[in-house]
TIVO-2410 file (N, C-alpha, C; in nm, 3 decimals):
# residues 61
REC num residu      c1      c2      c3 atome chaine
REC   1      M   3.973  11.594  -2.714     N      A
REC   1      M   4.049  11.715  -2.700    CA      A
REC   1      M   4.195  11.681  -2.674     C      A
REC   2      F   4.233  11.652  -2.553     N      A
REC   2      F   4.370  11.616  -2.522    CA      A
REC   2      F   4.380  11.469  -2.485     C      A
REC   3      G   4.274  11.395  -2.504     N      A
REC   3      G   4.274  11.256  -2.462    CA      A
REC   3      G   4.241  11.242  -2.314     C      A
REC   4      I   4.195  11.351  -2.253     N      A
REC   4      I   4.159  11.348  -2.112    CA      A
REC   4      I   4.007  11.348  -2.104     C      A
REC   5      G   3.953  11.247  -2.040     N      A
REC   5      G   3.809  11.236  -2.028    CA      A
REC   5      G   3.757  11.301  -1.900     C      A
REC   6      M   3.629  11.292  -1.881     N      A
REC   6      M   3.565  11.352  -1.764    CA      A
REC   6      M   3.616  11.292  -1.632     C      A
REC   7      P   3.632  11.161  -1.621     N      A
REC   7      P   3.682  11.107  -1.492    CA      A
REC   7      P   3.821  11.160  -1.456     C      A
REC   8      E   3.907  11.174  -1.555     N      A
REC   8      E   4.041  11.226  -1.529    CA      A
REC   8      E   4.036  11.371  -1.483     C      A
REC   9      L   3.949  11.451  -1.547     N      A
REC   9      L   3.936  11.592  -1.508    CA      A
REC   9      L   3.885  11.605  -1.365     C      A
REC  10      I   3.790  11.520  -1.328     N      A
REC  10      I   3.737  11.525  -1.192    CA      A
REC  10      I   3.846  11.490  -1.091     C      A
REC  11      I   3.925  11.389  -1.121     N      A
REC  11      I   4.035  11.351  -1.031    CA      A
REC  11      I   4.135  11.465  -1.017     C      A
REC  12      I   4.170  11.527  -1.129     N      A
REC  12      I   4.264  11.640  -1.125    CA      A
REC  12      I   4.208  11.754  -1.041     C      A
REC  13      L   4.081  11.787  -1.061     N      A
REC  13      L   4.019  11.895  -0.985    CA      A
REC  13      L   4.015  11.865  -0.835     C      A
REC  14      V   3.988  11.741  -0.799     N      A
REC  14      V   3.986  11.702  -0.658    CA      A
REC  14      V   4.125  11.716  -0.597     C      A
REC  15      I   4.227  11.673  -0.670     N      A
REC  15      I   4.365  11.685  -0.621    CA      A
REC  15      I   4.403  11.832  -0.603     C      A
REC  16      I   4.366  11.916  -0.698     N      A
REC  16      I   4.395  12.059  -0.687    CA      A
REC  16      I   4.322  12.118  -0.566     C      A
REC  17      L   4.198  12.078  -0.546     N      A
REC  17      L   4.122  12.126  -0.432    CA      A
REC  17      L   4.188  12.086  -0.300     C      A
REC  18      I   4.238  11.965  -0.294     N      A
REC  18      I   4.304  11.918  -0.171    CA      A
REC  18      I   4.434  11.994  -0.148     C      A
REC  19      I   4.511  12.017  -0.254     N      A
REC  19      I   4.641  12.083  -0.239    CA      A
REC  19      I   4.626  12.230  -0.202     C      A
REC  20      F   4.543  12.303  -0.275     N      A
REC  20      F   4.535  12.448  -0.258    CA      A
REC  20      F   4.422  12.491  -0.165     C      A
REC  21      G   4.321  12.412  -0.149     N      A
REC  21      G   4.208  12.451  -0.065    CA      A
REC  21      G   4.108  12.534  -0.144     C      A
REC  22      A   3.988  12.542  -0.092     N      A
REC  22      A   3.880  12.611  -0.162    CA      A
REC  22      A   3.903  12.761  -0.169     C      A
REC  23      G   3.973  12.818  -0.073     N      A
REC  23      G   3.995  12.962  -0.069    CA      A
REC  23      G   4.087  13.012  -0.179     C      A
REC  24      K   4.180  12.930  -0.221     N      A
REC  24      K   4.278  12.972  -0.322    CA      A
REC  24      K   4.229  12.950  -0.465     C      A
REC  25      L   4.129  12.868  -0.484     N      A
REC  25      L   4.085  12.836  -0.621    CA      A
REC  25      L   4.041  12.959  -0.701     C      A
REC  26      P   3.965  13.053  -0.644     N      A
REC  26      P   3.930  13.172  -0.723    CA      A
REC  26      P   4.052  13.254  -0.765     C      A
REC  27      E   4.152  13.263  -0.677     N      A
REC  27      E   4.274  13.336  -0.710    CA      A
REC  27      E   4.349  13.266  -0.823     C      A
REC  28      I   4.356  13.135  -0.816     N      A
REC  28      I   4.424  13.057  -0.920    CA      A
REC  28      I   4.352  13.073  -1.053     C      A
REC  29      G   4.220  13.065  -1.049     N      A
REC  29      G   4.140  13.083  -1.172    CA      A
REC  29      G   4.156  13.221  -1.232     C      A
REC  30      A   4.156  13.323  -1.147     N      A
REC  30      A   4.173  13.460  -1.197    CA      A
REC  30      A   4.311  13.478  -1.258     C      A
REC  31      G   4.412  13.425  -1.194     N      A
REC  31      G   4.548  13.436  -1.248    CA      A
REC  31      G   4.562  13.363  -1.381     C      A
REC  32      L   4.501  13.248  -1.389     N      A
REC  32      L   4.505  13.171  -1.514    CA      A
REC  32      L   4.431  13.245  -1.625     C      A
REC  33      G   4.318  13.304  -1.591     N      A
REC  33      G   4.242  13.381  -1.690    CA      A
REC  33      G   4.320  13.501  -1.741     C      A
REC  34      K   4.387  13.572  -1.650     N      A
REC  34      K   4.468  13.687  -1.691    CA      A
REC  34      K   4.583  13.642  -1.780     C      A
REC  35      G   4.644  13.530  -1.746     N      A
REC  35      G   4.754  13.480  -1.827    CA      A
REC  35      G   4.710  13.445  -1.968     C      A
REC  36      I   4.596  13.381  -1.981     N      A
REC  36      I   4.543  13.345  -2.113    CA      A
REC  36      I   4.509  13.471  -2.192     C      A
REC  37      K   4.450  13.569  -2.125     N      A
REC  37      K   4.414  13.695  -2.191    CA      A
REC  37      K   4.539  13.767  -2.243     C      A
REC  38      N   4.643  13.772  -2.161     N      A
REC  38      N   4.768  13.837  -2.203    CA      A
REC  38      N   4.833  13.762  -2.319     C      A
REC  39      F   4.827  13.630  -2.316     N      A
REC  39      F   4.885  13.550  -2.423    CA      A
REC  39      F   4.813  13.577  -2.555     C      A
REC  40      K   4.681  13.579  -2.552     N      A
REC  40      K   4.603  13.607  -2.673    CA      A
REC  40      K   4.632  13.746  -2.726     C      A
REC  41      K   4.643  13.844  -2.634     N      A
REC  41      K   4.673  13.981  -2.674    CA      A
REC  41      K   4.810  13.989  -2.740     C      A
REC  42      A   4.908  13.920  -2.684     N      A
REC  42      A   5.043  13.923  -2.741    CA      A
REC  42      A   5.047  13.858  -2.879     C      A
REC  43      T   4.977  13.747  -2.896     N      A
REC  43      T   4.978  13.683  -3.027    CA      A
REC  43      T   4.906  13.767  -3.131     C      A
REC  44      T   4.800  13.836  -3.090     N      A
REC  44      T   4.728  13.925  -3.182    CA      A
REC  44      T   4.818  14.041  -3.224     C      A
REC  45      E   4.893  14.098  -3.130     N      A
REC  45      E   4.983  14.208  -3.161    CA      A
REC  45      E   5.092  14.164  -3.259     C      A
REC  46      V   5.144  14.044  -3.240     N      A
REC  46      V   5.248  13.993  -3.330    CA      A
REC  46      V   5.191  13.976  -3.471     C      A
REC  47      D   5.069  13.923  -3.480     N      A
REC  47      D   5.006  13.906  -3.611    CA      A
REC  47      D   4.984  14.040  -3.679     C      A
REC  48      Q   4.943  14.142  -3.603     N      A
REC  48      Q   4.921  14.274  -3.660    CA      A
REC  48      Q   5.053  14.335  -3.708     C      A
REC  49      E   5.160  14.317  -3.632     N      A
REC  49      E   5.290  14.370  -3.672    CA      A
REC  49      E   5.338  14.303  -3.801     C      A
REC  50      K   5.317  14.172  -3.812     N      A
REC  50      K   5.356  14.101  -3.934    CA      A
REC  50      K   5.277  14.154  -4.054     C      A
REC  51      A   5.148  14.174  -4.035     N      A
REC  51      A   5.064  14.223  -4.144    CA      A
REC  51      A   5.107  14.363  -4.186     C      A
REC  52      E   5.140  14.448  -4.089     N      A
REC  52      E   5.187  14.583  -4.121    CA      A
REC  52      E   5.320  14.580  -4.196     C      A
REC  53      K   5.410  14.491  -4.155     N      A
REC  53      K   5.540  14.480  -4.220    CA      A
REC  53      K   5.522  14.431  -4.364     C      A
REC  54      I   5.436  14.336  -4.385     N      A
REC  54      I   5.410  14.286  -4.520    CA      A
REC  54      I   5.352  14.396  -4.606     C      A
REC  55      E   5.259  14.472  -4.551     N      A
REC  55      E   5.198  14.582  -4.626    CA      A
REC  55      E   5.301  14.690  -4.658     C      A
REC  56      D   5.389  14.721  -4.564     N      A
REC  56      D   5.494  14.818  -4.589    CA      A
REC  56      D   5.590  14.770  -4.699     C      A
REC  57      D   5.624  14.641  -4.695     N      A
REC  57      D   5.712  14.585  -4.798    CA      A
REC  57      D   5.648  14.593  -4.937     C      A
REC  58      K   5.518  14.569  -4.943     N      A
REC  58      K   5.449  14.575  -5.071    CA      A
REC  58      K   5.447  14.719  -5.124     C      A
REC  59      N   5.427  14.815  -5.034     N      A
REC  59      N   5.422  14.955  -5.075    CA      A
REC  59      N   5.558  15.006  -5.121     C      A
REC  60      K   5.667  14.953  -5.065     N      A
REC  60      K   5.801  14.996  -5.103    CA      A
REC  60      K   5.841  14.943  -5.240     C      A
REC  61      S   5.785  14.831  -5.280     N      A
REC  61      S   5.823  14.768  -5.407    CA      A
REC  61      S   5.763  14.836  -5.526     C      A
***
């Protein structure tokens, strides 16, 4: 995937757990999930706008 294997991911997760604590991890995960959802929604909207503009240009010609 990114060249990061399982041992590296475990080390990263342990460091995050030490820094933020177990109580903050659900909040961080929820925020990250919302951010990804909003990003996907924005890219989908841009694609739809491009498709509509192309269709409008074809109809005008």
